[in-house]
C-alpha positions in Angstrom: 34.1 -44.4 -165.6 31.9 -47.5 -165.5 33.3 -49.7 -168.0 31.7 -53.4 -167.1 28.3 -53.8 -169.0 25.8 -55.8 -167.1 25.7 -59.3 -166.3 22.9 -61.5 -167.4 21.5 -65.3 -167.0 18.3 -67.3 -168.5 16.7 -70.4 -168.9 18.7 -71.2 -172.4 17.6 -73.0 -175.1 13.4 -73.7 -175.3 12.4 -77.1 -177.5 8.6 -77.6 -177.9 6.6 -80.4 -179.6 3.6 -79.2 -181.6 0.7 -81.2 -183.5 2.0 -82.5 -186.6 0.6 -80.2 -189.3 0.0 -77.0 -187.1 1.2 -73.5 -187.8 3.3 -73.1 -184.4 2.7 -72.6 -180.7 3.0 -70.0 -177.9 6.3 -70.0 -176.0 6.6 -69.1 -172.4 9.7 -68.6 -170.8 11.2 -67.0 -167.4 12.6 -63.2 -168.3 16.4 -63.4 -168.1 17.7 -61.7 -164.5 19.8 -59.0 -165.1 22.3 -57.4 -162.5 24.7 -54.6 -162.6 27.4 -52.8 -160.4 25.2 -49.2 -160.6 22.3 -51.3 -159.6 20.2 -49.8 -162.3 19.5 -52.1 -165.5 17.1 -50.9 -168.6 16.0 -53.4 -171.1 16.6 -51.7 -174.7 15.1 -54.3 -176.6 13.8 -57.5 -177.3 12.9 -59.3 -180.1 10.2 -62.1 -178.3 7.9 -61.7 -175.2 6.9 -64.8 -173.3 3.8 -66.0 -174.6 4.7 -65.3 -177.9 3.9 -67.2 -181.0 6.8 -69.8 -182.8 6.4 -71.3 -186.3 8.1 -74.8 -186.7 11.9 -74.5 -186.8 14.2 -72.8 -184.7 14.1 -69.1 -184.1 16.4 -66.8 -182.3 15.2 -64.6 -179.5 17.1 -61.8 -178.9 17.0 -59.3 -175.4 19.5 -56.4 -175.2 20.3 -54.6 -171.7 22.0 -51.1 -170.5 23.1 -49.5 -168.0 23.3 -45.7 -166.7 26.7 -45.5 -167.9 25.7 -46.8 -171.7 27.7 -50.3 -171.4 25.4 -53.1 -172.9 25.0 -56.7 -173.0 22.8 -59.1 -175.2 21.4 -62.4 -174.2 20.5 -64.7 -176.7 18.7 -68.4 -176.9 16.6 -70.5 -179.4 13.4 -71.7 -179.4 12.8 -74.9 -181.4 9.1 -76.1 -182.2 9.2 -79.5 -183.2 6.2 -80.7 -185.5 4.4 -83.6 -184.1 5.5 -87.3 -183.9 5.6 -89.5 -186.4 4.2 -92.8 -186.2 4.8 -96.1 -188.5 2.8 -98.8 -187.5 4.1 -102.3 -188.7 1.8 -105.1 -189.4 3.0 -108.3 -190.0 0.6 -111.8 -190.7 1.5 -115.1 -191.2 -0.3 -117.8 -192.6 0.7 -121.0 -192.4 -1.2 -124.4 -192.7 0.4 -127.7 -190.0 -1.7 -130.8 -190.6 -5.3 -130.0 -191.1 -5.3 -127.1 -188.9 -4.3 -123.4 -190.1 -2.5 -120.8 -188.1 -2.4 -117.4 -187.9 0.5 -115.4 -186.2 1.0 -111.4 -186.3 3.8 -109.9 -185.2 3.0 -105.9 -184.5 5.5 -102.9 -183.9 4.7 -99.0 -183.4 7.7 -96.8 -183.9 7.6 -93.1 -182.8 10.0 -90.2 -184.5 12.0 -91.2 -180.9 13.1 -94.4 -182.2 12.6 -94.7 -186.1 16.5 -95.0 -186.3 15.7 -98.6 -185.2 13.6 -99.6 -188.2 16.4 -101.5 -189.3 17.2 -103.4 -186.5 13.5 -104.8 -185.7 
């Protein structure tokens, strides 16, 4: 009597970036690899196929496999869709007069979503 479930391995969690304001994007991955001591495995169900459309946020993808003895294994991973990049542009203009000349000095800085934490340190 076979009591050993199939063994599954896959690519793991996926994170993709989509343009700001979009309704989501299609995400592809390599299907999980499944082995069993019987040599035969059946895909019972999957919640999403590679190339499926995903909305912004995190969605769990689930695969369920079975062997001829009825042993099952479930494989899950998360697909996270992050909306676009946040860009913050700062422009500082300093005007001062020295003797008879007027001087302009400007500073610029562009922050993206990956370094907004440093805004207070700039």
